[in-house]
Backbone bond lengths (Angstrom), bond angles and torsions (degrees), N, CA, C in turn:
res aa  C-N    CA-C-N  psi(-1)  N-CA   C-N-CA  omega(-1)  CA-C   N-CA-C  phi
1 M - - - 1.451 - - 1.525 110.92 -
2 G 1.344 119.04 -33.43 1.448 122.55 -176.79 1.512 113.80 -59.49
3 E 1.325 118.40 -44.75 1.462 121.89 -178.29 1.523 110.68 -62.77
4 S 1.307 117.62 -45.58 1.458 121.36 179.66 1.522 111.19 -63.38
5 V 1.331 116.79 -40.40 1.459 121.15 179.69 1.517 110.25 -64.09
6 S 1.339 117.76 -46.91 1.458 119.71 -179.45 1.521 110.77 -66.78
7 R 1.314 118.18 -35.85 1.463 121.48 178.06 1.524 110.90 -63.25
8 L 1.325 116.53 -30.44 1.457 121.31 179.13 1.526 112.43 -85.15
9 G 1.314 117.42 -1.63 1.451 120.56 178.15 1.518 114.30 81.61
10 L 1.324 117.04 17.26 1.461 120.24 179.45 1.527 110.09 -93.42
11 P 1.331 116.99 133.78 1.461 118.43 175.82 1.526 110.60 -69.44
12 V 1.297 115.87 152.52 1.462 121.90 -179.22 1.521 110.68 -57.46
13 E 1.336 117.52 -33.38 1.459 120.53 -177.13 1.533 113.61 -80.73
14 S 1.319 117.95 2.67 1.464 118.99 176.91 1.525 109.68 -63.43
15 D 1.318 115.84 151.80 1.461 121.55 -178.18 1.535 110.14 -59.90
16 R 1.328 115.71 141.95 1.475 120.23 -177.95 1.515 112.17 -57.95
17 R 1.340 118.86 -33.09 1.470 121.30 179.42 1.520 110.77 -67.51
18 I 1.302 116.74 -38.39 1.469 121.54 175.87 1.528 108.92 -62.22
19 R 1.322 115.97 -47.06 1.470 120.40 179.55 1.524 111.44 -62.18
20 Q 1.346 116.82 -42.88 1.474 120.19 -179.81 1.523 111.04 -59.74
21 L 1.332 116.65 -46.54 1.459 119.36 -178.38 1.527 110.98 -66.35
22 A 1.323 117.12 -40.83 1.468 120.49 179.88 1.528 111.36 -63.98
23 I 1.315 116.90 -41.59 1.463 120.04 179.43 1.529 110.53 -67.78
24 Y 1.331 116.93 -39.92 1.468 121.16 175.68 1.530 109.92 -59.97
25 W 1.352 116.99 -47.98 1.471 122.17 179.04 1.528 110.00 -57.39
26 D 1.332 116.25 -46.12 1.462 120.88 -179.03 1.525 110.92 -61.30
27 G 1.320 116.98 -35.78 1.460 121.06 178.92 1.522 113.93 -72.35
28 L 1.332 117.13 -15.36 1.463 121.40 178.99 1.525 112.68 -84.89
29 R 1.298 117.35 -10.51 1.466 122.29 -173.50 1.523 110.89 -65.99
30 P 1.347 117.52 106.32 1.469 119.52 178.77 1.526 110.48 -72.72
31 D 1.314 116.90 121.40 1.470 122.64 177.74 1.529 112.94 51.84
32 G 1.322 117.23 33.96 1.456 120.37 177.38 1.518 115.31 81.61
33 S 1.337 117.40 -5.29 1.460 119.07 177.26 1.531 108.61 -83.52
34 L 1.302 116.71 179.52 1.460 120.46 -179.75 1.525 111.09 -78.20
35 P 1.323 117.15 140.84 1.458 118.72 172.82 1.526 109.48 -73.59
36 G 1.308 115.39 156.39 1.462 120.54 175.98 1.513 110.23 -107.70
37 R 1.309 116.06 172.57 1.462 120.84 177.28 1.526 110.22 -55.21
38 Q 1.332 116.59 -32.77 1.458 121.01 -178.54 1.526 112.34 -64.65
39 H 1.328 118.61 -18.18 1.463 122.05 179.46 1.526 112.83 -89.96
40 F 1.326 116.78 -21.30 1.457 121.31 -174.00 1.522 110.40 -87.30
41 D 1.327 116.66 124.49 1.462 122.36 178.43 1.527 108.65 -110.99
42 P 1.334 117.71 103.10 1.462 120.04 -176.63 1.528 113.33 -63.49
43 T 1.323 118.23 -18.72 1.468 119.45 179.48 1.527 111.72 -68.81
44 N 1.340 117.02 -12.94 1.466 120.27 174.84 1.530 111.84 -73.17
45 F 1.332 116.26 -14.16 1.462 121.46 -176.81 1.527 110.90 -135.08
46 P 1.314 118.47 57.28 1.469 119.12 -175.50 1.524 113.60 -60.16
47 S 1.328 117.94 -33.17 1.462 119.50 -179.31 1.530 112.40 -75.54
48 F 1.319 117.78 -11.92 1.463 121.72 -179.71 1.529 112.32 -92.51
49 L 1.325 118.14 -16.29 1.470 121.35 -167.77 1.523 114.04 -55.28
50 A 1.298 118.54 -36.67 1.471 120.63 -179.41 1.523 111.84 -65.86
51 N 1.338 117.26 -20.69 1.464 122.23 -177.18 1.527 113.31 -106.49
52 I 1.321 116.63 6.41 1.469 120.82 -179.04 1.523 110.17 -97.41
53 W 1.319 115.13 143.13 1.458 120.94 172.51 1.522 108.82 -142.24
54 L 1.324 115.22 146.24 1.458 122.45 178.36 1.522 108.94 -114.94
55 I 1.312 115.14 137.19 1.461 122.21 -179.08 1.521 108.44 -119.65
56 D 1.327 117.56 126.66 1.460 121.63 171.87 1.521 108.57 -77.68
57 V 1.319 116.38 140.57 1.462 122.07 178.26 1.516 108.73 -108.66
58 Q 1.313 116.08 122.31 1.470 121.69 171.86 1.522 106.70 -105.33
59 R 1.298 116.41 138.61 1.470 120.95 178.66 1.528 109.56 -108.29
60 E 1.305 114.96 152.22 1.468 123.45 175.02 1.514 113.80 49.81
61 P 1.305 116.94 76.79 1.455 126.76 -1.07 1.526 110.83 -82.89
62 M 1.329 115.26 154.89 1.468 121.08 178.57 1.529 107.94 -66.38
63 R 1.330 114.07 124.53 1.459 120.17 -177.66 1.521 108.28 -151.98
64 F 1.332 116.70 156.98 1.457 121.55 -173.16 1.521 110.66 -131.65
65 R 1.344 115.07 138.01 1.468 121.18 -179.60 1.529 109.21 -129.16
66 F 1.337 115.41 139.74 1.457 120.74 175.75 1.526 108.88 -69.12
67 R 1.325 117.52 117.90 1.466 122.15 176.87 1.525 110.64 -93.41
68 L 1.319 116.32 -43.54 1.466 122.28 -178.15 1.517 107.22 -147.36
69 V 1.323 115.85 137.09 1.463 120.55 -178.23 1.528 108.62 -132.48
70 G 1.328 116.63 118.91 1.457 121.40 177.20 1.522 111.32 -65.39
71 T 1.322 115.90 159.17 1.467 120.21 -174.66 1.524 112.76 -63.11
72 R 1.308 118.23 -36.76 1.471 121.10 179.06 1.529 110.20 -69.17
73 V 1.321 116.78 -36.84 1.465 121.12 177.03 1.526 109.44 -66.01
74 A 1.326 117.22 -44.25 1.473 121.07 178.33 1.526 110.74 -61.48
75 E 1.329 116.58 -38.48 1.470 120.54 177.13 1.534 110.24 -61.74
76 F 1.320 116.56 -45.23 1.464 121.88 177.67 1.530 110.87 -60.32
77 L 1.335 115.98 -44.30 1.467 121.05 -177.90 1.525 113.35 -75.23
78 G 1.326 116.26 -15.56 1.459 119.96 179.99 1.512 113.79 86.05
79 R 1.318 117.22 2.88 1.467 123.25 178.19 1.523 108.47 -174.26
80 D 1.319 115.62 169.11 1.461 120.76 175.75 1.529 107.96 -98.65
81 P 1.338 117.39 104.98 1.462 120.47 -176.93 1.532 114.56 -90.46
82 T 1.324 117.91 18.20 1.465 120.53 -178.59 1.527 110.61 -49.84
83 G 1.324 116.00 130.33 1.459 122.67 178.81 1.523 114.64 90.84
84 L 1.322 118.02 -10.26 1.469 121.20 -178.08 1.531 110.94 -92.26
85 W 1.336 115.75 148.92 1.456 120.94 170.62 1.518 107.13 -71.02
86 I 1.327 117.03 136.33 1.470 119.70 -177.18 1.522 111.02 -62.17
87 D 1.327 117.81 -40.65 1.468 120.13 -177.69 1.522 112.70 -67.51
88 E 1.317 117.58 -25.79 1.466 120.31 176.64 1.528 111.13 -83.09
89 A 1.323 116.98 -36.30 1.461 121.08 -179.21 1.528 111.53 -73.76
90 Y 1.337 116.76 -32.16 1.458 122.08 -176.11 1.528 109.44 -133.56
91 P 1.326 117.59 97.17 1.471 121.68 -176.57 1.531 114.56 -58.23
92 S 1.329 118.24 -22.43 1.463 119.75 179.97 1.538 112.57 -83.42
93 F 1.333 117.80 -2.97 1.466 121.33 -178.43 1.534 112.78 -65.40
94 P 1.346 119.65 -48.80 1.471 118.48 -179.07 1.531 111.04 -59.93
95 G 1.328 114.94 128.74 1.457 120.50 179.72 1.522 114.24 84.53
96 S 1.336 117.51 -0.34 1.468 120.94 -178.90 1.531 110.72 -83.95
97 A 1.325 115.48 166.86 1.468 121.17 175.63 1.528 110.71 -63.82
98 I 1.332 117.14 -30.07 1.470 120.29 178.24 1.522 109.67 -66.39
99 E 1.330 116.78 -45.97 1.462 119.00 177.12 1.525 110.22 -60.82
100 D 1.330 117.46 -43.03 1.463 120.74 178.00 1.529 111.19 -57.15
101 D 1.341 116.30 -43.16 1.472 120.10 178.52 1.524 111.24 -62.73
102 F 1.329 117.09 -44.54 1.462 120.31 -178.78 1.528 111.34 -65.71
103 V 1.326 117.01 -41.00 1.469 120.58 177.96 1.528 109.46 -62.84
104 A 1.330 117.41 -45.71 1.463 120.95 179.83 1.527 111.06 -63.98
105 C 1.330 116.68 -42.34 1.462 121.41 178.86 1.527 110.58 -60.64
106 A 1.328 116.06 -47.08 1.467 120.82 -178.44 1.528 111.94 -70.07
107 S 1.309 117.39 -40.27 1.470 121.14 -176.13 1.529 112.36 -73.89
108 A 1.329 116.21 -45.68 1.466 120.22 -176.24 1.523 112.97 -89.96
109 G 1.351 117.10 -15.43 1.456 120.14 -177.31 1.518 112.07 66.48
110 E 1.346 116.00 34.80 1.460 121.03 -178.50 1.524 110.46 -125.49
111 P 1.343 116.52 148.25 1.470 119.85 177.65 1.523 111.61 -61.78
112 R 1.319 114.73 152.37 1.469 121.69 174.73 1.521 107.49 -130.01
113 W 1.331 116.47 130.60 1.456 122.48 -179.97 1.516 108.81 -119.40
114 R 1.319 115.56 145.38 1.456 120.72 178.16 1.514 109.41 -150.24
115 R 1.330 115.49 141.70 1.462 121.98 169.31 1.522 106.43 -137.70
116 G 1.334 115.27 131.68 1.460 119.47 178.53 1.509 110.20 165.74
117 P 1.331 116.07 -171.40 1.464 119.45 179.35 1.526 110.51 -68.13
118 P 1.323 117.89 154.79 1.473 120.12 177.56 1.534 110.35 -61.12
119 F 1.315 116.57 142.30 1.462 121.46 178.40 1.520 112.42 -89.83
120 M 1.317 116.43 -35.90 1.462 120.06 -173.14 1.520 110.07 -92.04
121 E 1.335 114.49 164.93 1.465 120.46 179.52 1.528 111.29 -60.14
122 A 1.309 116.19 -31.04 1.467 119.67 174.23 1.522 107.36 -67.24
123 G 1.286 116.46 141.08 1.450 120.32 177.41 1.508 114.73 85.90
124 K 1.311 116.53 14.56 1.470 119.52 -177.44 1.530 112.55 -61.52
125 D 1.326 117.81 -18.69 1.464 121.35 179.20 1.527 112.54 -86.43
126 Y 1.315 117.42 2.89 1.457 121.84 -177.58 1.530 109.94 -107.65
127 A 1.321 115.59 143.13 1.461 120.67 -178.97 1.522 111.83 -84.08
128 Q 1.334 116.16 -34.74 1.457 119.12 -173.83 1.520 111.35 -150.81
129 V 1.328 114.63 146.80 1.460 122.96 174.97 1.524 106.89 -127.92
130 E 1.329 116.18 136.61 1.457 120.91 169.89 1.514 106.82 -120.42
131 R 1.351 115.46 130.77 1.459 119.08 -174.70 1.523 110.84 -142.18
132 I 1.322 114.60 142.14 1.459 121.58 168.67 1.524 106.51 -116.24
133 A 1.324 116.42 135.75 1.462 122.90 174.97 1.524 106.70 -117.32
134 L 1.325 116.01 121.64 1.463 122.51 -174.46 1.527 109.74 -118.30
135 P 1.327 118.34 123.62 1.465 120.51 -178.74 1.527 112.15 -73.07
136 L 1.315 115.40 140.48 1.463 122.80 173.73 1.524 108.01 -123.86
137 A 1.319 116.74 141.80 1.464 121.09 -178.14 1.522 109.19 -140.45
138 T 1.313 116.74 115.29 1.464 120.86 179.82 1.523 110.85 -55.38
139 N 1.351 116.71 -39.90 1.463 120.38 -177.84 1.530 112.97 -91.73
140 G 1.339 117.26 2.78 1.451 121.40 178.57 1.516 114.97 87.02
141 H 1.341 117.32 -7.54 1.467 119.59 -174.71 1.522 114.06 -129.54
142 D 1.311 118.34 -44.56 1.464 122.57 -173.95 1.526 109.39 -100.35
143 T 1.320 116.82 111.31 1.456 121.30 -178.37 1.523 109.88 -58.85
144 D 1.331 116.30 120.53 1.465 120.58 177.90 1.526 111.76 -118.27
145 M 1.340 115.78 -1.92 1.457 120.80 179.19 1.527 107.67 -156.15
146 I 1.316 115.61 150.61 1.460 121.07 175.65 1.524 107.52 -123.86
147 L 1.321 115.10 126.96 1.459 122.68 177.22 1.528 107.50 -96.45
148 C 1.320 116.37 123.33 1.467 121.06 -179.26 1.520 110.58 -120.09
149 L 1.305 114.31 145.72 1.454 122.26 169.13 1.516 105.49 -126.09
150 S 1.331 116.92 120.83 1.450 122.03 179.90 1.516 110.75 -119.58
151 L 1.327 115.54 137.36 1.452 123.00 179.13 1.528 107.41 -121.73
152 Y 1.322 116.23 137.38 1.456 121.25 -171.37 1.520 111.50 -122.30
153 E 1.346 114.87 140.41 1.458 121.14 175.44 1.516 108.61 -125.00
154 K 1.325 116.06 135.30 1.470 120.34 177.26 1.507 110.19 -90.53
């Protein structure tokens, strides 16, 4: 497991659930291209579902919309923003480190990991968030969705 985790850019101290999902995602990659939503089976991770969220990626201009939000994520955000553009739902999103991660994930087609205090006004009651953002591409090349798993500590 260590080699795959380091190859994905995850630190050894990342949460085991983050590592499990990243390794599963990496194993879905057909011929080295990006997996698409059609390859991901959420029933393989029933205990993770409350912490999973899917983001639609729009290009030109690059923009992100909540497609699916797990119950734990909605609790952290203070509401269920499914269907909303992130920049409209959260005014502090544009120019944030989260937006930078999503842009990099979508543009480079590479996972992005983060652990630290919440950046947005949502989650102000939490001390730490750990998140993995995994690119998904229906055509195997152009990221059209981002699969996230977020874990929260108070």
